[in-house]
C-alpha positions in Angstrom: 0.0 0.1 0.5 1.2 2.9 -1.3 2.3 5.7 2.0 0.8 9.1 0.8 -2.8 7.0 1.0 -4.2 7.0 4.2 -5.8 3.8 6.3 -8.0 3.1 9.4 -6.5 4.4 12.2 -7.9 1.2 13.8 -7.2 -2.4 15.0 -9.8 -3.5 12.8 -10.2 -7.3 14.1 -11.2 -5.3 17.2 -14.6 -3.7 16.5 -17.5 -4.7 16.7 -21.0 -3.6 14.5 -24.4 -2.1 16.0 -24.9 -0.3 12.8 -27.4 -2.6 9.4 -26.9 -0.7 6.3 -29.1 -1.6 3.8 -27.9 -0.7 0.8 -24.0 -0.6 0.4 -24.7 1.8 -2.9 -21.7 4.3 -3.2 -23.2 7.4 -1.8 -23.3 4.9 1.2 -19.5 4.1 1.1 -18.8 8.5 0.7 -21.2 9.6 3.4 -22.3 7.1 6.0 -20.2 4.7 6.7 -17.2 7.8 6.1 -18.4 9.1 8.8 -18.8 5.9 11.3 -14.7 4.9 10.7 -13.7 8.6 11.7 -15.9 7.6 14.9 -14.4 4.2 15.0 -10.9 5.6 14.9 -11.8 7.9 17.5 -12.1 5.0 19.8 -15.6 3.8 19.3 -15.3 0.4 18.0 -18.3 -0.9 17.9 -20.1 0.8 15.7 -19.0 -1.1 13.1 -21.4 -1.8 9.7 -23.3 -5.1 8.6 -23.6 -3.6 4.6 -26.5 -5.4 3.0 -27.7 -5.4 -1.0 -31.8 -5.8 -1.5 -31.2 -6.6 -5.0 -27.7 -7.1 -7.0 -24.5 -8.5 -5.7 -22.5 -6.5 -7.2 -20.8 -4.6 -3.8 -20.8 -8.1 -2.7 -18.9 -9.5 -5.0 -16.1 -6.6 -5.3 -15.2 -6.4 -1.8 -15.7 -9.3 -0.3 -12.5 -10.4 -1.6 -11.2 -6.8 0.1 -12.5 -8.1 3.3 -14.7 -5.0 2.8 -12.6 -2.1 2.5 -12.6 0.3 -0.6 -11.1 3.3 -1.3 -12.9 6.7 -0.7 -11.1 9.4 -3.8 -11.7 12.9 -2.3 -10.9 14.9 -5.4 -10.9 19.0 -6.3 -9.0 21.2 -8.6 -6.4 20.9 -6.3 -6.1 16.9 -7.4 -7.1 14.0 -6.0 -6.6 12.6 -1.4 -7.3 8.5 -1.6 -8.4 7.7 2.0 -8.4 3.9 2.5 -12.1 3.5 4.5 -13.0 0.0 7.1 -16.6 0.9 8.7 -18.0 -1.9 6.3 -17.2 -5.2 8.1 -19.4 -7.8 6.5 -21.3 -8.1 3.5 -24.9 -9.8 3.0 -26.7 -9.9 -0.5 -30.3 -10.5 0.9 -31.9 -12.0 -2.3 -29.6 -15.6 -1.7 -30.1 -15.7 1.7 -33.0 -13.4 3.8 -32.7 -15.1 7.0 -29.2 -14.2 7.3 -30.3 -10.1 7.3 -33.0 -10.7 9.3 -30.6 -12.2 11.8 -28.9 -9.4 11.8 -31.5 -7.0 12.1 -32.7 -9.2 15.3 -29.3 -9.3 16.9 -28.9 -7.4 20.3 -26.0 -5.7 18.9 -27.8 -3.6 16.1 -28.8 -0.6 18.1 -29.0 1.2 14.0 -29.8 0.1 10.5 -29.8 3.3 8.2 -30.9 3.0 4.6 -29.8 4.1 1.2 -32.1 2.2 -1.2 -33.7 4.4 -3.5 -36.9 6.8 -3.5 -38.1 4.1 -6.0 -37.7 0.6 -4.0 -40.3 2.9 -1.4 -42.4 1.2 -3.6 -45.0 3.9 -3.4 -48.1 4.3 -5.5 -48.4 8.2 -6.9 -50.7 9.6 -4.1 -48.2 8.6 -1.6 -49.3 5.8 -0.3 -47.2 2.1 -0.4 -48.7 -0.1 -3.7 -49.8 -2.8 -1.3 -50.0 -4.6 -5.0 -47.2 -4.9 -5.8 -45.5 -8.5 -6.4 -43.2 -7.7 -3.8 -45.0 -6.5 -1.2 -47.1 -9.3 -1.8 -44.6 -11.8 -1.5 -43.6 -10.4 1.9 -47.4 -10.4 3.1 -47.3 -13.9 1.7 -43.2 -15.1 3.4 -42.5 -12.9 5.8 -39.7 -14.5 7.3 -38.1 -14.3 3.7 -38.2 -10.8 2.7 -37.8 -8.6 -0.6 -38.6 -5.4 0.4 -37.5 -3.1 3.1 -40.2 -2.9 5.0 -40.5 -6.8 5.4 -37.0 -7.3 7.0 -37.7 -4.2 9.1 -40.8 -6.2 9.8 -38.8 -9.3 10.3 -36.0 -8.4 12.7 -37.9 -6.4 15.0 -40.9 -9.2 15.2 -38.2 -11.5 16.6 -36.4 -9.5 18.8 -39.8 -8.0 20.4 -40.4 -12.4 20.8 -37.2 -11.9 22.5 -37.8 -9.2 24.5 -34.9 -7.2 22.5 -36.0 -3.1 22.4 -36.2 -1.0 18.8 -33.7 -0.3 16.2 -33.5 3.1 15.2 -34.4 3.0 11.6 -32.2 5.5 9.5 -33.8 7.1 6.3 -30.4 7.4 4.3 -32.4 9.1 1.3 -34.3 11.9 -0.9 -37.9 11.9 0.2 -39.7 14.6 2.0 -39.5 14.1 5.1 -37.9 10.4 4.8 -38.4 9.0 8.4 -42.1 10.8 9.0 -42.6 9.1 6.1 -40.8 5.9 5.9 -42.6 5.8 8.9 -45.6 5.4 7.9 -45.0 3.7 4.5 -43.4 0.3 7.6 -46.5 1.3 9.2 -49.2 0.3 6.3 -47.1 -2.9 6.2 -47.6 -4.1 9.3 -51.3 -3.2 8.9 -51.7 -5.1 6.1 -49.3 -7.9 7.9 -51.3 -7.9 11.2 -48.1 -8.5 13.1 -49.1 -9.3 16.8 -46.5 -6.1 17.4 -47.8 -3.7 15.4 -47.8 -1.7 18.7 -44.9 -2.0 20.0 -44.0 -1.2 15.6 -45.4 1.7 16.2 -42.9 2.8 18.6 -40.1 2.7 16.4 -37.3 5.5 15.9 -37.7 7.2 12.2 -35.7 10.3 12.7 -35.5 11.7 9.9 -31.9 13.4 8.0 -30.8 15.3 5.6 -27.8 13.8 3.9 -25.0 15.9 0.9 -22.6 14.9 -1.4 -21.7 14.4 -5.0 -20.6 10.8 -5.7 -21.0 10.4 -9.7 -20.9 7.0 -10.7 -16.6 4.7 -10.6 -15.1 4.2 -14.3 -13.4 1.6 -14.6 -10.7 4.1 -15.9 -11.3 5.6 -12.0 -10.6 1.8 -10.9 -7.1 1.3 -12.4 -5.8 4.9 -11.7 -6.6 4.5 -7.8 -5.4 1.3 -8.3 -2.3 2.1 -9.4 -1.7 3.9 -6.6 -2.5 2.4 -4.1 -0.6 -0.5 -5.4 -2.9 -2.9 -4.9 -5.9 -3.7 -6.5 -9.8 -2.1 -5.6 -12.4 -3.2 -7.7 -14.5 -1.0 -6.9 -13.6 2.6 -5.8 -15.7 5.2 -4.8 -15.0 9.1 -5.7 -16.4 12.4 -4.5 -16.1 15.7 -3.8 -14.3 17.1 -0.1 -18.1 18.6 0.9 -20.4 16.9 2.5 -23.4 16.9 4.9 -25.1 15.5 7.0 -28.1 16.5 9.1 -30.2 14.4 11.5 -32.9 14.5 14.2 -31.3 13.9 16.8 -34.3 10.4 18.4 -31.9 6.9 19.7 -33.1 5.2 21.7 -30.4 2.7 21.8 -27.6 5.1 21.3 -25.4 6.4 18.5 -22.2 7.2 17.7 -21.3 10.5 18.1 -21.6 11.9 14.7 -21.2 15.6 15.6 -17.6 15.3 16.3 -16.7 15.0 12.5 -18.8 17.2 11.2 -22.5 16.1 11.4 -25.1 18.4 12.7 -28.0 17.1 15.5 -31.0 19.0 15.2 -34.9 18.9 16.9 -36.3 19.6 13.0 -34.6 18.4 10.1 -37.4 19.6 7.4 -36.3 23.1 6.7 -32.5 22.0 6.0 -33.5 18.9 3.7 -35.9 21.3 1.8 -33.1 23.5 0.9 -31.1 21.0 0.0 -33.8 19.0 -2.2 -34.7 22.4 -4.4 -31.7 24.2 -4.7 -29.4 21.1 -4.7 -31.3 19.2 -6.3 -33.7 20.3 -8.5 -30.3 21.9 -9.6 -29.0 18.6 -10.4 -32.6 17.4 -12.5 -32.1 20.4 -14.5 -28.4 20.1 -14.9 -28.8 16.4 -16.3 -32.0 17.0 -18.2 -31.2 20.5 -20.7 -27.6 18.8 -20.0 -28.6 15.8 -21.9 -30.8 17.5 -24.2 -27.8 20.9 -25.5 -24.9 17.9 -25.4 -23.6 18.6 -22.1 -22.0 14.8 -20.1 -21.3 16.4 -16.7 -22.5 18.7 -14.4 -19.3 20.5 -14.6 -19.7 21.0 -17.9 -23.1 21.9 -18.7 -22.7 24.1 -15.3 -19.9 25.9 -17.1 -22.4 27.0 -20.3 -23.5 30.4 -19.6 -26.9 29.9 -20.7 -28.0 26.6 -18.5 -25.8 28.4 -15.7 -28.3 32.0 -16.2 -31.1 29.8 -15.9 -29.6 27.6 -12.9 -29.6 31.2 -11.1 -33.1 31.3 -12.6 -34.4 28.5 -11.2 -32.9 29.3 -7.1 -34.6 32.4 -8.1 -37.9 31.3 -8.0 -37.1 28.3 -5.7 -35.9 29.6 -2.4 -38.4 32.0 -1.6 -40.3 28.6 -0.7 -38.3 28.1 1.6 -38.6 28.0 5.6 -38.2 31.7 6.2 -37.6 31.1 10.1 -35.0 28.3 10.2 -31.9 30.2 9.5 -30.8 28.6 6.4 -29.2 31.0 4.3 -29.7 29.9 1.4 -27.2 33.0 -0.7 -24.5 31.2 1.8 -25.5 28.0 0.3 -26.2 28.2 -2.9 -22.8 30.4 -3.5 -21.3 27.3 -2.2 -23.0 25.0 -5.2 -21.8 27.2 -7.5 -18.2 26.6 -6.6 -19.1 22.4 -6.1 -20.9 22.5 -9.1 -17.9 23.9 -11.7 -15.4 21.5 -10.3 -14.5 19.6 -13.4 -12.8 16.9 -11.2 -15.3 15.9 -10.4 -17.6 13.9 -13.7 -20.8 13.6 -12.5 -22.2 12.4 -15.1 -25.8 14.7 -15.6 -27.1 10.8 -17.2 -26.3 9.0 -13.6 -28.6 12.0 -12.1 -31.3 12.1 -15.1 -32.8 8.2 -13.1 -36.0 7.8 -12.1 -36.8 11.3 -13.2 -40.6 10.3 -12.1 -39.8 9.7 -8.9 -37.9 12.4 -7.7 -39.3 15.6 -9.6 -42.1 16.2 -7.3 -40.0 16.6 -4.6 -37.3 18.6 -6.4 -39.2 20.8 -8.5 -42.8 20.2 -8.2 -43.4 21.0 -4.9 -42.0 24.6 -5.4 -43.8 24.9 -8.7 -47.1 24.0 -6.7 -46.3 26.9 -3.9 -45.2 29.6 -6.4 -48.4 28.6 -7.8 -50.5 29.4 -5.2 -48.4 32.8 -4.5 -48.9 33.9 -8.3 -45.1 33.8 -8.4 -43.9 32.9 -11.5 -42.8 29.5 -13.1 -41.0 29.5 -16.4 -37.8 28.1 -15.0 -39.0 25.4 -12.7 -41.7 23.5 -15.0 -39.5 24.5 -17.6 -37.1 21.4 -15.5 -40.0 19.1 -16.2 -40.8 20.0 -19.7 -37.2 18.9 -19.9 -37.9 15.4 -18.4 -40.4 14.2 -20.4 -38.0 16.1 -24.0 -35.3 13.1 -22.7 -37.4 10.0 -22.0 -39.0 11.6 -25.1 -35.8 11.3 -27.3 -34.3 8.4 -26.2 -34.3 5.7 -29.1 -34.1 8.8 -31.6 -31.5 11.9 -30.5 -30.6 10.1 -26.9 -29.3 6.5 -26.4 -31.7 4.5 -25.6 -30.9 3.1 -22.4 -28.8 6.1 -21.3 -30.7 6.5 -18.9 -33.9 4.5 -17.4 -37.2 5.4 -15.2 -39.0 3.3 -13.4 -42.8 4.4 -15.6 -40.9 3.6 -18.8 -42.9 1.0 -19.9 -46.0 3.6 -19.2 -44.8 6.1 -20.9 -43.6 4.2 -23.7 -46.6 4.2 -24.8 -47.6 7.4 -24.1 -44.7 8.2 -27.2 -45.6 6.2 -29.2 -49.0 7.8 -29.6 -51.0 10.4 -31.4 -51.3 12.7 -28.9 -51.0 16.8 -29.3 -48.5 18.2 -26.4 -51.1 18.5 -24.0 -53.0 15.5 -23.6 -49.3 14.7 -23.3 -48.4 16.3 -20.2 -51.8 15.6 -18.8 -51.5 12.4 -19.3 -48.1 11.8 -18.2 -48.7 13.8 -15.1 -51.9 10.9 -14.8 -49.1 8.3 -14.9 -46.9 9.9 -12.4 -48.7 10.9 -9.9 -47.9 14.4 -10.2 -51.9 15.2 -10.2 -51.6 14.6 -6.6 -49.6 17.7 -6.6 -51.6 19.7 -9.3 -55.2 18.9 -8.4 -55.9 22.0 -11.1 -54.1 20.6 -14.2 -52.9 24.2 -14.1 -49.7 22.9 -13.4 -49.3 20.4 -16.1 -51.0 22.8 -19.1 -47.8 25.1 -18.1 -45.7 22.0 -18.5 -47.2 21.7 -21.8 -45.7 25.2 -23.6 -42.5 24.8 -22.2 -42.3 21.4 -24.1 -43.7 22.9 -26.7 -41.2 25.7 -26.8 -38.7 22.7 -26.3 -40.3 20.6 -29.4 -39.9 23.5 -31.7 -37.2 25.7 -30.9 -34.8 23.5 -28.7 -34.0 23.4 -25.4 -31.5 26.3 -25.8 -34.3 28.6 -26.5 -36.5 27.1 -24.2 -34.1 27.9 -21.2 -33.6 31.5 -22.9 -37.5 32.1 -22.9 -37.2 31.2 -19.1 -34.7 32.9 -18.6 -35.4 36.7 -20.7 
């Protein structure tokens, strides 16, 4: 190992596990696992992580032969700093052995269960309720000790704990859902009710603190693997790269205790909602804008998109529309926040692909864009920038297989959207149908947002995305 590479400052053989993390993708490994690694290095040796995937064995197959170790590459204009992270002590693939994950959840040592499973894995209907008709939910209800979904695993683990006289762990959602803790709690209790669990009353008392997470984590490329392996002197099958900035805001509700994350920059609060809304609408909203508009005008990365004068002007206009919709008495300082975002977005060392960000737009746009647009509409304020983003998402989905590669990005609604795009619908009819299919009508009850989006989509179709941006910027 290269001596210039930072390595775990603790004996990994001496740590025990106190956290089960479901969804060991790149974001978790560049964010929560790093904070836990800091705590382990500071002597809190009982907070190691058991990482589990609900779907793919890719992370386990890559990191298993490396004993869970991987390289974190922090990139900025000055270069790249490498650090080996050792906080993941065990890796599981739930579909291969669901009972193994249930056993870890039920273990007395487990005090916190963290989640980064992406928005679509929460299986919400358009109205925000749990999709009880989803095949995986139906399976879990019939096979409670061999579950497939996050709800099934949480329920099975808690039932086994309660049967053994153990208290509940804390569930800490780290995905970009509105009021993510309370949202997942309500979805979980809908599952528990359908399950008819004898421990339903106890499960209603489980702590689900909300969180806000922030760190840009681009997809790892083969070139990254080769470069980083060469620098550290050993092969790393799956390093992760990221920016220097990282943020974690957490509601402080941990009945069984927690690591002392605040020593390493985590903000512990009573109410995370103002921070969450600022991040969703200013950072994530801008990301969606740069993804869809960037793809339409040929910008492959965030830095390329943000350094395009028309897109940067558009993002400034988007922020001007979104900022007045944020809580005004929370001390958020959105102007300072957007100045920091501008610095982060313009970082050329971090190749954050617009196609990666474009994934799952139907699940992301309601909280990133549409909620702010609905507030602006009620206030009688302009919505041109916000709703151009929604139009650009529709245009990008429709462009795949035409002016964009067919598999450039994906959405859970692709099959249903493809049926709409193949029809002979007018622009207004198409947008109305897309809103219906995506469940956006729960935000847009009057249909006025859809009517405005149709105007922007028509502008993109007739004059191109650049003309549509300039129209919004005028």
